[in-house]
DRENTORKOL-3810 file (N, C-alpha, C; in nm, 4 decimals):
REM DRENTORKOL-3810
@n.u->0.8410; n.v->1.7063; n.w->-0.3444; ca.u->0.7886; ca.v->1.6714; ca.w->-0.2133; c.u->0.8177; c.v->1.5244; c.w->-0.1866
@n.u->0.8582; n.v->1.4908; n.w->-0.0661; ca.u->0.8902; ca.v->1.3538; ca.w->-0.0296; c.u->0.7629; c.v->1.2707; c.w->-0.0184
@n.u->0.7748; n.v->1.1388; n.w->-0.0395; ca.u->0.6587; ca.v->1.0522; ca.w->-0.0179; c.u->0.6101; c.v->1.0606; c.w->0.1256
@n.u->0.5158; n.v->0.9764; n.w->0.1560; ca.u->0.4408; ca.v->0.9851; ca.w->0.2796; c.u->0.5247; c.v->0.9897; c.w->0.4060
@n.u->0.6304; n.v->0.9135; n.w->0.4141; ca.u->0.7032; ca.v->0.9063; ca.w->0.5389; c.u->0.8522; c.v->0.9162; c.w->0.5134
@n.u->0.9269; n.v->0.9385; n.w->0.6171; ca.u->1.0710; ca.v->0.9429; ca.w->0.6056; c.u->1.1305; c.v->0.8263; c.w->0.6833
@n.u->1.2477; n.v->0.7793; n.w->0.6428; ca.u->1.3059; ca.v->0.6664; ca.w->0.7136; c.u->1.3479; c.v->0.7072; c.w->0.8543
@n.u->1.2768; n.v->0.6592; n.w->0.9524; ca.u->1.3065; ca.v->0.6987; ca.w->1.0888; c.u->1.3172; c.v->0.5786; c.w->1.1810
@n.u->1.3025; n.v->0.4598; n.w->1.1291; ca.u->1.3048; ca.v->0.3397; ca.w->1.2117; c.u->1.3870; c.v->0.2328; c.w->1.1417
@n.u->1.4080; n.v->0.1280; n.w->1.2103; ca.u->1.4822; ca.v->0.0164; ca.w->1.1522; c.u->1.3926; c.v->-0.0627; c.w->1.0575
@n.u->1.4505; n.v->-0.1061; n.w->0.9481; ca.u->1.3803; ca.v->-0.1869; ca.w->0.8494; c.u->1.4554; c.v->-0.3173; c.w->0.8308
@n.u->1.3855; n.v->-0.4159; n.w->0.7826; ca.u->1.4489; ca.v->-0.5418; ca.w->0.7454; c.u->1.5068; c.v->-0.5327; c.w->0.6059
@n.u->1.4588; n.v->-0.4347; n.w->0.5275; ca.u->1.5079; ca.v->-0.4100; ca.w->0.3918; c.u->1.4503; c.v->-0.2787; c.w->0.3432
@n.u->1.5136; n.v->-0.2232; n.w->0.2421; ca.u->1.4598; ca.v->-0.1099; ca.w->0.1671; c.u->1.4644; c.v->-0.1525; c.w->0.0205
@n.u->1.3483; n.v->-0.1755; n.w->-0.0361; ca.u->1.3379; ca.v->-0.2306; ca.w->-0.1711; c.u->1.2970; c.v->-0.1229; c.w->-0.2703
@n.u->1.3751; n.v->-0.1092; n.w->-0.3765; ca.u->1.3449; ca.v->-0.0104; ca.w->-0.4808; c.u->1.2470; c.v->-0.0703; c.w->-0.5806
@n.u->1.1426; n.v->0.0042; n.w->-0.6086; ca.u->1.0461; ca.v->-0.0291; ca.w->-0.7131; c.u->1.0490; c.v->0.0851; c.w->-0.8138
@n.u->0.9900; n.v->0.0678; n.w->-0.9306; ca.u->0.9897; ca.v->0.1787; ca.w->-1.0272; c.u->0.9207; c.v->0.3039; c.w->-0.9753
@n.u->0.8271; n.v->0.2886; n.w->-0.8822; ca.u->0.7494; ca.v->0.4023; ca.w->-0.8346; c.u->0.7874; c.v->0.4488; c.w->-0.6950
@n.u->0.8682; n.v->0.3730; n.w->-0.6228; ca.u->0.8940; ca.v->0.4062; ca.w->-0.4828; c.u->1.0069; c.v->0.3213; c.w->-0.4262
@n.u->1.0520; n.v->0.3596; n.w->-0.3090; ca.u->1.1368; ca.v->0.2737; ca.w->-0.2267; c.u->1.0518; c.v->0.2364; c.w->-0.1066
@n.u->1.0480; n.v->0.1069; n.w->-0.0761; ca.u->0.9660; ca.v->0.0591; ca.w->0.0341; c.u->1.0545; c.v->0.0133; c.w->0.1487
@n.u->1.0306; n.v->0.0698; n.w->0.2658; ca.u->1.0931; ca.v->0.0193; ca.w->0.3871; c.u->1.0107; c.v->-0.0987; c.w->0.4341
@n.u->1.0734; n.v->-0.2143; n.w->0.4462; ca.u->1.0050; ca.v->-0.3381; ca.w->0.4828; c.u->1.0231; c.v->-0.3634; c.w->0.6318
@n.u->0.9114; n.v->-0.3842; n.w->0.6997; ca.u->0.9156; ca.v->-0.4153; ca.w->0.8428; c.u->0.8660; c.v->-0.5582; c.w->0.8635
@n.u->0.9449; n.v->-0.6332; n.w->0.9360; ca.u->0.9104; ca.v->-0.7716; ca.w->0.9671; c.u->0.9230; c.v->-0.7902; c.w->1.1178
@n.u->0.8241; n.v->-0.8584; n.w->1.1753; ca.u->0.8274; ca.v->-0.8912; ca.w->1.3175; c.u->0.7614; c.v->-1.0276; c.w->1.3355
@n.u->0.8207; n.v->-1.1090; n.w->1.4179; ca.u->0.7638; ca.v->-1.2406; ca.w->1.4508; c.u->0.7271; c.v->-1.3193; c.w->1.3246
@n.u->0.8185; n.v->-1.3201; n.w->1.2300; ca.u->0.8031; ca.v->-1.3943; ca.w->1.1039; c.u->0.6787; c.v->-1.3552; c.w->1.0236
@n.u->0.6379; n.v->-1.2294; n.w->1.0361; ca.u->0.5265; ca.v->-1.1754; ca.w->0.9583; c.u->0.5655; c.v->-1.0392; c.w->0.9029
@n.u->0.5120; n.v->-1.0075; n.w->0.7861; ca.u->0.5281; ca.v->-0.8735; ca.w->0.7282; c.u->0.4315; c.v->-0.7818; c.w->0.8017
@n.u->0.4852; n.v->-0.6773; n.w->0.8636; ca.u->0.4012; ca.v->-0.5870; ca.w->0.9425; c.u->0.3925; c.v->-0.4473; c.w->0.8845
@n.u->0.4809; n.v->-0.4142; n.w->0.7905; ca.u->0.4758; ca.v->-0.2796; ca.w->0.7358; c.u->0.5540; c.v->-0.2645; c.w->0.6075
@n.u->0.5009; n.v->-0.1814; n.w->0.5205; ca.u->0.5691; ca.v->-0.1326; ca.w->0.4008; c.u->0.5561; c.v->0.0184; c.w->0.4077
@n.u->0.6669; n.v->0.0851; n.w->0.4216; ca.u->0.6644; ca.v->0.2301; ca.w->0.4384; c.u->0.7229; c.v->0.2978; c.w->0.3155
@n.u->0.6506; n.v->0.3951; n.w->0.2609; ca.u->0.6991; ca.v->0.4706; ca.w->0.1458; c.u->0.8103; c.v->0.5635; c.w->0.1911
@n.u->0.9254; n.v->0.5505; n.w->0.1281; ca.u->1.0433; ca.v->0.6278; ca.w->0.1661; c.u->1.0817; c.v->0.7239; c.w->0.0545
@n.u->1.1609; n.v->0.8259; n.w->0.0851; ca.u->1.2068; ca.v->0.9176; ca.w->-0.0195; c.u->1.2776; c.v->0.8416; c.w->-0.1322
@n.u->1.2616; n.v->0.8915; n.w->-0.2525; ca.u->1.3146; ca.v->0.8249; ca.w->-0.3721; c.u->1.4652; c.v->0.8052; c.w->-0.3676
@n.u->1.5368; n.v->0.8889; n.w->-0.2940; ca.u->1.6821; ca.v->0.8757; ca.w->-0.2884; c.u->1.7307; c.v->0.7827; c.w->-0.1772
@n.u->1.6382; n.v->0.7133; n.w->-0.1122; ca.u->1.6774; ca.v->0.6173; ca.w->-0.0089; c.u->1.7500; c.v->0.5001; c.w->-0.0744
@n.u->1.8689; n.v->0.4662; n.w->-0.0253; ca.u->1.9403; ca.v->0.3523; ca.w->-0.0839; c.u->1.8635; c.v->0.2216; c.w->-0.0606
@n.u->1.8618; n.v->0.1363; n.w->-0.1605; ca.u->1.7953; ca.v->0.0072; ca.w->-0.1446; c.u->1.8965; c.v->-0.0948; c.w->-0.0935
@n.u->1.8476; n.v->-0.1880; n.w->-0.0151; ca.u->1.9289; ca.v->-0.2959; ca.w->0.0392; c.u->1.8348; c.v->-0.4033; c.w->0.0924
@n.u->1.8844; n.v->-0.5228; n.w->0.1084; ca.u->1.8036; ca.v->-0.6314; ca.w->0.1627; c.u->1.8891; c.v->-0.7166; c.w->0.2554
@n.u->1.8272; n.v->-0.7671; n.w->0.3584; ca.u->1.8951; ca.v->-0.8603; ca.w->0.4472; c.u->1.8849; c.v->-1.0000; c.w->0.3869
@n.u->1.9435; n.v->-1.0970; n.w->0.4522; ca.u->1.9357; ca.v->-1.2338; ca.w->0.4012; c.u->1.8186; c.v->-1.3106; c.w->0.4626
@n.u->1.7250; n.v->-1.2393; n.w->0.5236; ca.u->1.6065; ca.v->-1.2996; ca.w->0.5836; c.u->1.5206; c.v->-1.3661; c.w->0.4757
@n.u->1.4725; n.v->-1.4850; n.w->0.5042; ca.u->1.3906; ca.v->-1.5611; ca.w->0.4091; c.u->1.2626; c.v->-1.4847; c.w->0.3742
@n.u->1.2009; n.v->-1.4216; n.w->0.4727; ca.u->1.0777; ca.v->-1.3475; ca.w->0.4455; c.u->1.1061; c.v->-1.2232; c.w->0.3624
@n.u->1.2169; n.v->-1.1567; n.w->0.3861; ca.u->1.2549; ca.v->-1.0425; ca.w->0.3017; c.u->1.2675; c.v->-1.0884; c.w->0.1570
@n.u->1.3315; n.v->-1.2024; n.w->0.1356; ca.u->1.3459; ca.v->-1.2554; ca.w->-0.0007; c.u->1.2096; c.v->-1.2846; c.w->-0.0625
@n.u->1.1180; n.v->-1.3394; n.w->0.0177; ca.u->0.9831; ca.v->-1.3682; ca.w->-0.0335; c.u->0.9091; c.v->-1.2394; c.w->-0.0677
@n.u->0.9223; n.v->-1.1371; n.w->0.0159; ca.u->0.8581; ca.v->-1.0083; ca.w->-0.0114; c.u->0.9135; c.v->-0.9510; c.w->-0.1416
@n.u->1.0445; n.v->-0.9488; n.w->-0.1559; ca.u->1.1077; ca.v->-0.8953; ca.w->-0.2778; c.u->1.0634; c.v->-0.9742; c.w->-0.4007
@n.u->1.0600; n.v->-1.1062; n.w->-0.3891; ca.u->1.0194; ca.v->-1.1909; ca.w->-0.5012; c.u->0.8744; c.v->-1.1646; c.w->-0.5408
@n.u->0.7872; n.v->-1.1524; n.w->-0.4419; ca.u->0.6458; ca.v->-1.1306; ca.w->-0.4740; c.u->0.6207; c.v->-0.9895; c.w->-0.5254
@n.u->0.6948; n.v->-0.8916; n.w->-0.4783; ca.u->0.6822; ca.v->-0.7572; ca.w->-0.5362; c.u->0.7274; c.v->-0.7584; c.w->-0.6813
@n.u->0.8336; n.v->-0.8308; n.w->-0.7125; ca.u->0.8788; ca.v->-0.8425; ca.w->-0.8515; c.u->0.7738; c.v->-0.9142; c.w->-0.9362
@n.u->0.7089; n.v->-1.0156; n.w->-0.8801; ca.u->0.6023; ca.v->-1.0855; ca.w->-0.9523; c.u->0.4863; c.v->-0.9905; c.w->-0.9814
@n.u->0.4531; n.v->-0.9050; n.w->-0.8851; ca.u->0.3484; ca.v->-0.8043; ca.w->-0.9045; c.u->0.3881; c.v->-0.7064; c.w->-1.0142
@n.u->0.5145; n.v->-0.6669; n.w->-1.0169; ca.u->0.5603; ca.v->-0.5746; ca.w->-1.1208; c.u->0.5528; c.v->-0.6389; c.w->-1.2589
@n.u->0.5778; n.v->-0.7677; n.w->-1.2659; ca.u->0.5693; ca.v->-0.8390; ca.w->-1.3932; c.u->0.4248; c.v->-0.8647; c.w->-1.4341
@n.u->0.3378; n.v->-0.8829; n.w->-1.3354; ca.u->0.1969; ca.v->-0.9136; ca.w->-1.3613; c.u->0.1131; c.v->-0.8536; c.w->-1.2495
@n.u->0.0434; n.v->-0.7431; n.w->-1.2765; ca.u->-0.0338; ca.v->-0.6772; ca.w->-1.1702; c.u->-0.1439; c.v->-0.7648; c.w->-1.1112
@n.u->-0.1783; n.v->-0.8761; n.w->-1.1764; ca.u->-0.2793; ca.v->-0.9668; ca.w->-1.1225; c.u->-0.2186; c.v->-1.0658; c.w->-1.0220
@n.u->-0.0886; n.v->-1.0557; n.w->-0.9989; ca.u->-0.0243; ca.v->-1.1447; ca.w->-0.9010; c.u->-0.0943; c.v->-1.1323; c.w->-0.7662
@n.u->-0.1249; n.v->-1.2444; n.w->-0.7052; ca.u->-0.1876; ca.v->-1.2450; ca.w->-0.5721; c.u->-0.0791; c.v->-1.2694; c.w->-0.4680
@n.u->-0.0632; n.v->-1.1731; n.w->-0.3803; ca.u->0.0367; ca.v->-1.1854; ca.w->-0.2750; c.u->-0.0010; c.v->-1.2974; c.w->-0.1786
@n.u->0.0971; n.v->-1.3757; n.w->-0.1421; ca.u->0.0783; ca.v->-1.4844; ca.w->-0.0475; c.u->0.1933; c.v->-1.4782; c.w->0.0522
@n.u->0.1802; n.v->-1.3872; n.w->0.1464; ca.u->0.2834; ca.v->-1.3628; ca.w->0.2464; c.u->0.2195; c.v->-1.3673; c.w->0.3850
@n.u->0.2947; n.v->-1.4091; n.w->0.4849; ca.u->0.2414; ca.v->-1.3995; ca.w->0.6215; c.u->0.2403; c.v->-1.2527; c.w->0.6638
@n.u->0.1207; n.v->-1.1991; n.w->0.6813; ca.u->0.1091; ca.v->-1.0586; ca.w->0.7188; c.u->0.0425; c.v->-1.0469; c.w->0.8550
@n.u->0.0711; n.v->-0.9371; n.w->0.9212; ca.u->0.0054; ca.v->-0.9053; ca.w->1.0477; c.u->-0.0392; c.v->-0.7598; c.w->1.0395
@n.u->-0.1703; n.v->-0.7425; n.w->1.0331; ca.u->-0.2296; ca.v->-0.6088; ca.w->1.0274; c.u->-0.2795; c.v->-0.5719; c.w->1.1660
@n.u->-0.2215; n.v->-0.4689; n.w->1.2238; ca.u->-0.2655; ca.v->-0.4247; ca.w->1.3551; c.u->-0.3442; c.v->-0.2961; c.w->1.3404
@n.u->-0.4653; n.v->-0.2980; n.w->1.3927; ca.u->-0.5509; ca.v->-0.1807; ca.w->1.3871; c.u->-0.6822; c.v->-0.2086; c.w->1.4563
@n.u->-0.7630; n.v->-0.1061; n.w->1.4668; ca.u->-0.8933; ca.v->-0.1199; ca.w->1.5310; c.u->-0.9803; c.v->-0.2156; c.w->1.4500
@n.u->-1.0865; n.v->-0.2664; n.w->1.5102; ca.u->-1.1778; ca.v->-0.3527; ca.w->1.4339; c.u->-1.2304; c.v->-0.2834; c.w->1.3066
@n.u->-1.2580; n.v->-0.1532; n.w->1.3142; ca.u->-1.3055; ca.v->-0.0819; ca.w->1.1951; c.u->-1.1973; c.v->-0.0813; c.w->1.0867
@n.u->-1.0743; n.v->-0.0479; n.w->1.1224; ca.u->-0.9659; ca.v->-0.0470; ca.w->1.0237; c.u->-0.9468; c.v->-0.1852; c.w->0.9641
@n.u->-0.9559; n.v->-0.2874; n.w->1.0464; ca.u->-0.9436; ca.v->-0.4240; ca.w->0.9956; c.u->-1.0512; c.v->-0.4517; c.w->0.8890
@n.u->-1.1739; n.v->-0.4059; n.w->0.9145; ca.u->-1.2824; ca.v->-0.4249; ca.w->0.8168; c.u->-1.2529; c.v->-0.3508; c.w->0.6869
@n.u->-1.2036; n.v->-0.2283; n.w->0.6987; ca.u->-1.1699; ca.v->-0.1499; ca.w->0.5793; c.u->-1.0603; c.v->-0.2206; c.w->0.5012
@n.u->-0.9538; n.v->-0.2614; n.w->0.5682; ca.u->-0.8413; ca.v->-0.3248; ca.w->0.4995; c.u->-0.8832; c.v->-0.4565; c.w->0.4344
@n.u->-0.9702; n.v->-0.5317; n.w->0.4999; ca.u->-1.0202; ca.v->-0.6555; ca.w->0.4393; c.u->-1.1028; c.v->-0.6240; c.w->0.3143
@n.u->-1.1835; n.v->-0.5179; n.w->0.3198; ca.u->-1.2633; ca.v->-0.4780; ca.w->0.2027; c.u->-1.1732; c.v->-0.4376; c.w->0.0865
@n.u->-1.0598; n.v->-0.3746; n.w->0.1157; ca.u->-0.9670; ca.v->-0.3351; ca.w->0.0093; c.u->-0.9162; c.v->-0.4563; c.w->-0.0670
@n.u->-0.8920; n.v->-0.5635; n.w->0.0043; ca.u->-0.8370; ca.v->-0.6827; ca.w->-0.0594; c.u->-0.9396; c.v->-0.7532; c.w->-0.1479
@n.u->-1.0646; n.v->-0.7067; n.w->-0.1431; ca.u->-1.1687; ca.v->-0.7627; ca.w->-0.2292; c.u->-1.1860; c.v->-0.6834; c.w->-0.3594
@n.u->-1.1188; n.v->-0.5698; n.w->-0.3720; ca.u->-1.1291; ca.v->-0.4889; ca.w->-0.4942; c.u->-1.0384; c.v->-0.5524; c.w->-0.5996
@n.u->-1.0945; n.v->-0.5967; n.w->-0.7113; ca.u->-1.0128; ca.v->-0.6640; ca.w->-0.8127; c.u->-0.9088; c.v->-0.5712; c.w->-0.8766
@n.u->-0.8003; n.v->-0.6314; n.w->-0.9196; ca.u->-0.6978; ca.v->-0.5598; ca.w->-0.9955; c.u->-0.7645; c.v->-0.4976; c.w->-1.1174
@n.u->-0.7280; n.v->-0.3743; n.w->-1.1488; ca.u->-0.7830; ca.v->-0.3067; ca.w->-1.2661; c.u->-0.9125; c.v->-0.2332; c.w->-1.2385
@n.u->-0.9599; n.v->-0.2391; n.w->-1.1156; ca.u->-1.0824; ca.v->-0.1700; ca.w->-1.0775; c.u->-1.0541; c.v->-0.0736; c.w->-0.9628
@n.u->-1.1408; n.v->0.0234; n.w->-0.9495; ca.u->-1.1336; ca.v->0.1159; ca.w->-0.8371; c.u->-1.2702; c.v->0.1249; c.w->-0.7719
@n.u->-1.2716; n.v->0.1766; n.w->-0.6524; ca.u->-1.3940; ca.v->0.2091; ca.w->-0.5808; c.u->-1.3768; c.v->0.3503; c.w->-0.5272
@n.u->-1.4860; n.v->0.4204; n.w->-0.5118; ca.u->-1.4765; ca.v->0.5534; ca.w->-0.4516; c.u->-1.4813; c.v->0.5392; c.w->-0.2993
@n.u->-1.4341; n.v->0.6424; n.w->-0.2326; ca.u->-1.4423; ca.v->0.6447; ca.w->-0.0872; c.u->-1.5882; c.v->0.6270; c.w->-0.0442
@n.u->-1.6791; n.v->0.6946; n.w->-0.1137; ca.u->-1.8212; ca.v->0.6856; ca.w->-0.0811; c.u->-1.8765; c.v->0.5454; c.w->-0.0999
@n.u->-1.8401; n.v->0.4798; n.w->-0.2104; ca.u->-1.8864; ca.v->0.3417; ca.w->-0.2331; c.u->-1.8394; c.v->0.2502; c.w->-0.1207
@n.u->-1.7135; n.v->0.2610; n.w->-0.0869; ca.u->-1.6582; ca.v->0.1765; ca.w->0.0179; c.u->-1.7249; c.v->0.2081; c.w->0.1519
@n.u->-1.7488; n.v->0.3368; n.w->0.1783; ca.u->-1.8147; ca.v->0.3765; ca.w->0.3029; c.u->-1.9563; c.v->0.3195; c.w->0.3104
@n.u->-2.0304; n.v->0.3271; n.w->0.2018; ca.u->-2.1663; ca.v->0.2717; ca.w->0.2010; c.u->-2.1618; c.v->0.1210; c.w->0.2254
@n.u->-2.0690; n.v->0.0535; n.w->0.1606; ca.u->-2.0540; ca.v->-0.0913; ca.w->0.1772; c.u->-2.0254; c.v->-0.1266; c.w->0.3233
@n.u->-1.9483; n.v->-0.0425; n.w->0.3919; ca.u->-1.9095; ca.v->-0.0694; ca.w->0.5304; c.u->-2.0021; c.v->-0.0039; c.w->0.6327
@n.u->-2.1009; n.v->0.0738; n.w->0.5851; ca.u->-2.1910; ca.v->0.1429; ca.w->0.6769; c.u->-2.1199; c.v->0.2497; c.w->0.7574
@n.u->-2.0355; n.v->0.3251; n.w->0.6904; ca.u->-1.9533; ca.v->0.4253; ca.w->0.7577; c.u->-1.9547; c.v->0.5542; c.w->0.6775
@n.u->-1.8629; n.v->0.6439; n.w->0.7132; ca.u->-1.8487; ca.v->0.7688; ca.w->0.6382; c.u->-1.7243; c.v->0.7629; c.w->0.5505
@n.u->-1.7255; n.v->0.8394; n.w->0.4434; ca.u->-1.6103; ca.v->0.8449; ca.w->0.3532; c.u->-1.4868; c.v->0.8958; c.w->0.4266
@n.u->-1.5047; n.v->0.9882; n.w->0.5171; ca.u->-1.3909; ca.v->1.0429; ca.w->0.5929; c.u->-1.3255; c.v->0.9351; c.w->0.6794
@n.u->-1.4076; n.v->0.8551; n.w->0.7481; ca.u->-1.3535; ca.v->0.7477; ca.w->0.8325; c.u->-1.2808; c.v->0.6442; c.w->0.7471
@n.u->-1.3372; n.v->0.6131; n.w->0.6308; ca.u->-1.2725; ca.v->0.5196; ca.w->0.5390; c.u->-1.1388; c.v->0.5771; c.w->0.4927
@n.u->-1.1379; n.v->0.7047; n.w->0.4560; ca.u->-1.0144; ca.v->0.7690; ca.w->0.4118; c.u->-0.9065; c.v->0.7665; c.w->0.5183
@n.u->-0.9451; n.v->0.7873; n.w->0.6420; ca.u->-0.8486; ca.v->0.7821; ca.w->0.7532; c.u->-0.7895; c.v->0.6421; c.w->0.7655
@n.u->-0.8749; n.v->0.5403; n.w->0.7570; ca.u->-0.8271; ca.v->0.4022; ca.w->0.7665; c.u->-0.7353; c.v->0.3680; c.w->0.6488
@n.u->-0.7687; n.v->0.4192; n.w->0.5303; ca.u->-0.6833; ca.v->0.3948; ca.w->0.4139; c.u->-0.5459; c.v->0.4571; c.w->0.4344
@n.u->-0.5426; n.v->0.5780; n.w->0.4861; ca.u->-0.4165; ca.v->0.6460; ca.w->0.5098; c.u->-0.3305; c.v->0.5755; c.w->0.6138
@n.u->-0.3942; n.v->0.5025; n.w->0.7038; ca.u->-0.3226; ca.v->0.4304; ca.w->0.8091; c.u->-0.2876; c.v->0.2873; c.w->0.7694
@n.u->-0.3159; n.v->0.2496; n.w->0.6456; ca.u->-0.2858; ca.v->0.1150; ca.w->0.5966; c.u->-0.1361; c.v->0.0866; c.w->0.6111
@n.u->-0.0989; n.v->-0.0155; n.w->0.6898; ca.u->0.0432; ca.v->-0.0433; ca.w->0.7093; c.u->0.1092; c.v->-0.1196; c.w->0.5946
@n.u->0.0298; n.v->-0.1712; n.w->0.5006; ca.u->0.0855; ca.v->-0.2516; ca.w->0.3917; c.u->0.0375; c.v->-0.2044; c.w->0.2542
@n.u->0.0682; n.v->-0.0776; n.w->0.2183; ca.u->0.0261; ca.v->-0.0331; ca.w->0.0851; c.u->0.0819; c.v->-0.1263; c.w->-0.0216
@n.u->0.0148; n.v->-0.1355; n.w->-0.1303; ca.u->0.0372; ca.v->-0.2241; ca.w->-0.2443; c.u->-0.0218; c.v->-0.3610; c.w->-0.2132
@n.u->0.0195; n.v->-0.4260; n.w->-0.1053; ca.u->-0.0335; ca.v->-0.5581; ca.w->-0.0714; c.u->-0.1783; c.v->-0.5473; c.w->-0.0268
@n.u->-0.2087; n.v->-0.4507; n.w->0.0573; ca.u->-0.3469; ca.v->-0.4156; ca.w->0.0916; c.u->-0.3742; c.v->-0.2918; c.w->0.0066
@n.u->-0.4410; n.v->-0.3096; n.w->-0.1086; ca.u->-0.4403; ca.v->-0.2100; ca.w->-0.2165; c.u->-0.5268; c.v->-0.0857; c.w->-0.1932
@n.u->-0.4838; n.v->-0.0012; n.w->-0.1008; ca.u->-0.5564; ca.v->0.1233; ca.w->-0.0743; c.u->-0.5512; c.v->0.2173; c.w->-0.1942
@n.u->-0.4547; n.v->0.1972; n.w->-0.2836; ca.u->-0.4450; ca.v->0.2821; ca.w->-0.4026; c.u->-0.5638; c.v->0.2635; c.w->-0.4958
@n.u->-0.6413; n.v->0.1575; n.w->-0.4784; ca.u->-0.7577; ca.v->0.1315; ca.w->-0.5645; c.u->-0.8809; c.v->0.2099; c.w->-0.5221
@n.u->-0.8690; n.v->0.2913; n.w->-0.4188; ca.u->-0.9818; ca.v->0.3751; ca.w->-0.3746; c.u->-0.9529; c.v->0.5185; c.w->-0.4170
@n.u->-1.0482; n.v->0.5765; n.w->-0.4882; ca.u->-1.0321; ca.v->0.7104; ca.w->-0.5445; c.u->-1.1495; c.v->0.7980; c.w->-0.5022
@n.u->-1.1320; n.v->0.9276; n.w->-0.5186; ca.u->-1.2427; ca.v->1.0175; ca.w->-0.4876; c.u->-1.3366; c.v->1.0235; c.w->-0.6078
@n.u->-1.4530; n.v->1.0782; n.w->-0.5867; ca.u->-1.5489; ca.v->1.0913; ca.w->-0.6968; c.u->-1.5031; c.v->1.1967; c.w->-0.7975
@n.u->-1.4047; n.v->1.2786; n.w->-0.7590; ca.u->-1.3582; ca.v->1.3870; ca.w->-0.8461; c.u->-1.2129; c.v->1.3707; c.w->-0.8896
@n.u->-1.1558; n.v->1.2523; n.w->-0.8722; ca.u->-1.0161; ca.v->1.2331; ca.w->-0.9114; c.u->-0.9505; c.v->1.1223; c.w->-0.8328
@n.u->-0.8198; n.v->1.1342; n.w->-0.8169; ca.u->-0.7457; ca.v->1.0277; ca.w->-0.7497; c.u->-0.7692; c.v->1.0219; c.w->-0.5996
@n.u->-0.7962; n.v->1.1349; n.w->-0.5378; ca.u->-0.8051; ca.v->1.1365; ca.w->-0.3925; c.u->-0.6660; c.v->1.1369; c.w->-0.3331
@n.u->-0.6539; n.v->1.0917; n.w->-0.2107; ca.u->-0.5252; ca.v->1.0928; ca.w->-0.1429; c.u->-0.4588; c.v->0.9567; c.w->-0.1431
@n.u->-0.3380; n.v->0.9553; n.w->-0.0873; ca.u->-0.2641; ca.v->0.8304; ca.w->-0.0728; c.u->-0.1677; c.v->0.8469; c.w->0.0427
@n.u->-0.1808; n.v->0.7593; n.w->0.1413; ca.u->-0.0898; ca.v->0.7591; ca.w->0.2545; c.u->-0.0931; c.v->0.8931; c.w->0.3284
@n.u->-0.2109; n.v->0.9484; n.w->0.3453; ca.u->-0.2352; ca.v->1.0765; ca.w->0.4133; c.u->-0.1791; c.v->1.1966; c.w->0.3365
@n.u->-0.1606; n.v->1.1850; n.w->0.2072; ca.u->-0.1148; ca.v->1.2973; ca.w->0.1251; c.u->-0.2121; c.v->1.3174; c.w->0.0098
@n.u->-0.2337; n.v->1.4431; n.w->-0.0257; ca.u->-0.3247; ca.v->1.4759; ca.w->-0.1352; c.u->-0.2507; c.v->1.5250; c.w->-0.2585
@n.u->-0.1187; n.v->1.5375; n.w->-0.2484; ca.u->-0.0398; ca.v->1.5870; ca.w->-0.3617; c.u->0.1023; c.v->1.5353; c.w->-0.3475
@n.u->0.1828; n.v->1.5640; n.w->-0.4486; ca.u->0.3244; ca.v->1.5314; ca.w->-0.4418; c.u->0.3570; c.v->1.3878; c.w->-0.4784
@n.u->0.4694; n.v->1.3412; n.w->-0.4273; ca.u->0.5226; ca.v->1.2102; ca.w->-0.4646; c.u->0.4267; c.v->1.0966; c.w->-0.4300
@n.u->0.3570; n.v->1.1070; n.w->-0.3178; ca.u->0.2649; ca.v->0.9999; ca.w->-0.2804; c.u->0.1562; c.v->0.9812; c.w->-0.3862
@n.u->0.1029; n.v->1.0899; n.w->-0.4384; ca.u->-0.0012; ca.v->1.0797; ca.w->-0.5415; c.u->0.0581; c.v->1.0252; c.w->-0.6717
@n.u->0.1804; n.v->1.0608; n.w->-0.7020; ca.u->0.2445; ca.v->1.0053; ca.w->-0.8216; c.u->0.2639; c.v->0.8548; c.w->-0.8080
@n.u->0.2934; n.v->0.8086; n.w->-0.6874; ca.u->0.3040; ca.v->0.6639; ca.w->-0.6632; c.u->0.1685; c.v->0.5982; c.w->-0.6857
@n.u->0.0619; n.v->0.6581; n.w->-0.6322; ca.u->-0.0734; ca.v->0.6044; ca.w->-0.6513; c.u->-0.1069; c.v->0.5997; c.w->-0.7996
@n.u->-0.0773; n.v->0.7079; n.w->-0.8720; ca.u->-0.1046; ca.v->0.7127; ca.w->-1.0158; c.u->-0.0277; c.v->0.6007; c.w->-1.0878
@n.u->0.0989; n.v->0.5823; n.w->-1.0517; ca.u->0.1803; ca.v->0.4778; ca.w->-1.1147; c.u->0.1184; c.v->0.3400; c.w->-1.0897
@n.u->0.0791; n.v->0.3128; n.w->-0.9647; ca.u->0.0200; ca.v->0.1827; ca.w->-0.9306; c.u->-0.1092; c.v->0.1586; c.w->-1.0092
@n.u->-0.1950; n.v->0.2595; n.w->-1.0184; ca.u->-0.3212; ca.v->0.2441; ca.w->-1.0915; c.u->-0.2970; c.v->0.2246; c.w->-1.2417
@n.u->-0.1978; n.v->0.2933; n.w->-1.2962; ca.u->-0.1624; ca.v->0.2711; ca.w->-1.4377; c.u->-0.1073; c.v->0.1308; c.w->-1.4586
@n.u->-0.0212; n.v->0.0889; n.w->-1.3674; ca.u->0.0357; ca.v->-0.0448; ca.w->-1.3748; c.u->-0.0748; c.v->-0.1523; c.w->-1.3741
@n.u->-0.1789; n.v->-0.1278; n.w->-1.2986; ca.u->-0.2900; ca.v->-0.2231; ca.w->-1.2886; c.u->-0.3971; c.v->-0.2006; c.w->-1.3964
@n.u->-0.3722; n.v->-0.1056; n.w->-1.4853; ca.u->-0.4657; ca.v->-0.0731; ca.w->-1.5948; c.u->-0.6015; c.v->-0.0256; c.w->-1.5415
@n.u->-0.5968; n.v->0.0461; n.w->-1.4280; ca.u->-0.7196; ca.v->0.0991; ca.w->-1.3693; c.u->-0.7457; c.v->0.2428; c.w->-1.4147
@n.u->-0.6427; n.v->0.3112; n.w->-1.4641; ca.u->-0.6611; ca.v->0.4461; ca.w->-1.5197; c.u->-0.5850; c.v->0.4531; c.w->-1.6499
END
């Protein structure tokens, strides 16, 4: 099964990682999206300075999961989604939270939190993979099985969270 999305738009780069290929979206000198692409997507990078910074920081994360990303990002979403995404960035490397825990913290429902997680435009950098269900991994990028879940499992193992 293919990861969450298919390459259907223009990217500034397609970066291969051990667990995925990421379509990188940049607009107005900010990182606006990382899209999970099928594993057979060819990797390539432009000579854009921000693309180079994204690639460098992803490599730093691969070398050390405690690496803190420092990139100009632009997260577009409703005020609720913004709150969820900000809460994700507070979950320490090597730890997880359940959908229910995060929902209680935000005064919301687990379903609403899950929807916001699935709509996260910057997976890995905004670590939605650190949220799991009370009975297992839960979903990732609006998928409950297949390649997307294997990517989530890889990320959590890399961070020593499972």
